[in-house]
FIVEX-954722 format. One record per residue (C-alpha): x, y, z; residue in one letter. Coordinates in steps of 0.05 Angstrom, whole numbers, plus 5000, padded with zeros to 4 digits. Layout:
<nodes>
((X Y Z) A);
...
</nodes>
This chain:
<nodes>
((3329 8930 6799) L);
((3374 8909 6742) Y);
((3337 8857 6702) H);
((3347 8831 6632) N);
((3419 8855 6627) I);
((3460 8816 6578) A);
((3530 8834 6558) V);
((3575 8784 6524) A);
((3649 8798 6522) I);
((3696 8751 6486) D);
((3751 8739 6538) P);
((3799 8717 6483) S);
((3796 8787 6452) R);
((3842 8838 6484) Q);
((3817 8910 6487) L);
((3857 8974 6481) F);
((3913 8947 6438) N);
((3929 8890 6485) G);
((3920 8930 6549) Q);
((3880 8900 6605) L);
((3808 8924 6610) A);
((3749 8878 6623) T);
((3677 8885 6644) L);
((3634 8825 6663) A);
((3565 8844 6690) P);
((3515 8796 6720) W);
((3441 8800 6733) I);
((3436 8817 6807) D);
((3452 8874 6854) A);
((3479 8889 6922) L);
((3440 8938 6965) E);
((3483 8987 7004) L);
((3450 8995 7072) T);
((3459 9034 7136) R);
((3495 8975 7167) G);
((3549 8972 7113) A);
((3621 8984 7132) R);
((3683 9003 7092) I);
((3735 8952 7114) V);
((3810 8948 7106) L);
((3857 8891 7117) G);
((3909 8895 7173) R);
((3964 8913 7122) E);
((3923 8966 7085) D);
((3930 9027 7130) D);
((3953 9069 7070) A);
((3883 9059 7042) A);
((3849 9092 7102) R);
((3845 9162 7070) P);
((3811 9133 7008) V);
((3763 9095 7053) A);
((3746 9157 7093) R);
((3735 9197 7029) L);
((3688 9143 7002) L);
((3648 9144 7067) S);
((3643 9220 7065) E);
((3622 9218 6992) T);
((3564 9171 7006) F);
((3539 9205 7070) R);
((3501 9266 7043) P);
((3455 9228 6995) A);
((3447 9164 7035) T);
((3449 9191 7105) G);
((3492 9131 7123) F);
((3552 9139 7168) R);
((3593 9082 7139) L);
((3645 9062 7190) A);
((3717 9054 7166) V);
((3747 8995 7202) T);
((3802 8943 7199) T);
((3783 8869 7196) V);
((3817 8802 7195) R);
((3794 8751 7144) G);
((3733 8755 7099) T);
((3691 8818 7099) P);
((3620 8810 7127) A);
((3557 8813 7085) D);
((3543 8884 7062) G);
((3615 8908 7071) D);
((3656 8948 7021) V);
((3727 8920 7025) A);
((3787 8960 7001) L);
((3853 8923 6994) A);
((3922 8943 6972) L);
((3958 8890 6930) R);
((4027 8920 6916) P);
((4053 8856 6885) A);
((3997 8852 6833) D);
((4035 8882 6774) R);
((3976 8868 6727) A);
((3939 8926 6759) L);
((3991 8979 6744) G);
((4000 9039 6790) D);
((3931 9067 6777) E);
((3891 9005 6759) G);
((3841 8968 6802) Y);
((3797 8906 6805) R);
((3726 8920 6828) L);
((3682 8860 6844) T);
((3611 8873 6866) V);
((3580 8808 6892) E);
((3508 8800 6917) P);
((3534 8804 6989) R);
((3596 8850 6987) R);
((3641 8895 6947) V);
((3714 8879 6938) L);
((3761 8932 6910) L);
((3835 8917 6902) A);
((3892 8961 6874) A);
((3967 8966 6878) R);
((3966 9037 6904) T);
((3918 9085 6939) P);
((3912 9122 6873) A);
((3885 9059 6841) G);
((3836 9049 6899) L);
((3812 9120 6890) H);
((3798 9109 6817) R);
((3760 9045 6835) G);
((3717 9082 6885) T);
((3698 9131 6831) Q);
((3675 9073 6788) T);
((3636 9045 6847) L);
((3603 9114 6856) R);
((3583 9115 6783) Q);
((3550 9046 6790) L);
((3502 9073 6842) L);
((3438 9110 6823) P);
((3449 9183 6801) P);
((3418 9208 6866) A);
((3483 9188 6901) I);
((3510 9255 6877) E);
((3457 9294 6916) S);
((3480 9340 6972) R);
((3414 9326 7007) K);
((3390 9260 7037) K);
((3351 9219 6986) R);
((3310 9156 6995) L);
((3342 9092 6971) G);
((3346 9037 6956) P);
((3420 9042 6938) W);
((3431 8984 6891) H);
((3499 8969 6859) V);
((3496 8920 6801) P);
((3535 8856 6810) V);
((3595 8865 6765) V);
((3669 8852 6757) T);
((3712 8908 6729) I);
((3787 8902 6718) H);
((3814 8968 6693) D);
((3878 9007 6687) R);
((3900 9068 6646) P);
((3919 9053 6575) R);
((3977 9101 6576) F);
((4026 9120 6631) A);
((4015 9194 6619) W);
((3957 9242 6619) R);
((3940 9291 6564) G);
((3905 9357 6562) M);
((3868 9397 6510) M);
((3873 9472 6501) L);
((3812 9506 6471) D);
((3845 9568 6444) V);
((3784 9586 6403) A);
((3744 9602 6466) R);
((3798 9622 6516) H);
((3864 9657 6512) F);
((3921 9625 6552) F);
((3987 9659 6562) G);
((4052 9619 6560) V);
((4059 9622 6635) A);
((3989 9593 6645) E);
((4003 9536 6598) I);
((4070 9520 6631) D);
((4037 9520 6700) D);
((3983 9470 6678) N);
((4023 9425 6633) A);
</nodes>
């Protein structure tokens, strides 16, 4: 398990030139089990494809068939809750807030794209064996952590490595 983890972040200091990005880990972990569910609020039907993708991503390595369901109120112990918060402008269109508690995971974003990015962070918090295409033995621990993240810039960049590959003008235009 995750013992002796100590990270101190000065909350008065803004990262990324004033853009929102915080990480606050604790010294505990949630164990993802066979009984876990991926839950959505009643108003979060647009998040269902992201929830299904997350369930399918975890299935090969864990062997768990995590049900995707809608709930009212607080998620149960062991649940992974996905929530759309369109009014939360602090998250931006692709940002998210991921909170892993000892009993549940809460992931909130303004858009399904933000939820998807948050699920990728959740995936990276699990042991590397989560990427296996074959069933692996657990336990599947996720460190208790709070992550609030959003892209620093509103655009994406790309790099062309012309020293190793030749790209014609048409190829560059198609991928830009």
